[in-house]
C-alpha positions, 0 to 999 in steps of 0.5 A: 267888161271893158278892155281898151284895145286902143293902147295897142295902136292896132286896128284889128281886122277880126275881133280878137278872142278873149281867153284866160283869166279875163274869160274866167272873170267874164263868166263870173268864175273868178277874178282875173290877174293883171294880164289880158290874154287873146287869140287873134287872127294870124294877120293881126298877130303878124301886124302886132309883131311888126309893131312890137318886135321885141315883145314876142314869145314862142312856146312849143310852137305857139307864137304870141306878142306881149305888149303892155298887159296883153298877151295876144297869141296866134295859137294856143296848144297849136289850136288857132283862132278859127278853132277857138272862136266857134260859138264865141260870144260877141262883145263890142270890141272883142269875142269871148271864148265859149265856156266849152272851149275854155273848159278844153283850154283848161283841161289841156293845161291842167298839169299846172295847179292854177289851171286845174283849179280853173277846170274845177270851177268851170265843171262845177259851173256847168254842172250847176247850170245842168242841175237847174235844167234837171227838174224841167227835163225830169217833168218832161220825161215823166210825161213822155213815159206816162202811158208806158206800164211796168217800167223798171229802172236798172239804175236811177239817180238824181243830182245832189241838192247842191246842183238844184 
């Protein structure tokens, strides 16, 4: 995924973290809209605000700057760059938020229908990936238990066929 950050006229000290619809698209979950959302280190956000002082947003304490098609935030839901960048995927010019952190972001915003749908897409993706791992783990469990006699399961279920 190519994103031209040069149009911002700013050299990031720390790679910004891609979130939002473009992150959903990165994971193959859905197509993104026209905007490109990032969370950035607070020093980078401050420098961008100096460049674009008439393009600032403050939403419930979350401070961001919105030049061109970009929205670049210091925090989202009051969580900052350091929090969201854990386990991020490194690309050439930016980081991509981990699927787990993206799931959290969508859960925090799920009162909006769009984000509730995104939440469902992520959950189904994660469950599908886990379903793929199921048979391998099930075989290991059978080997693990093979020498134990008279096992009685209180409950035993398997994933539905759509997850396998």
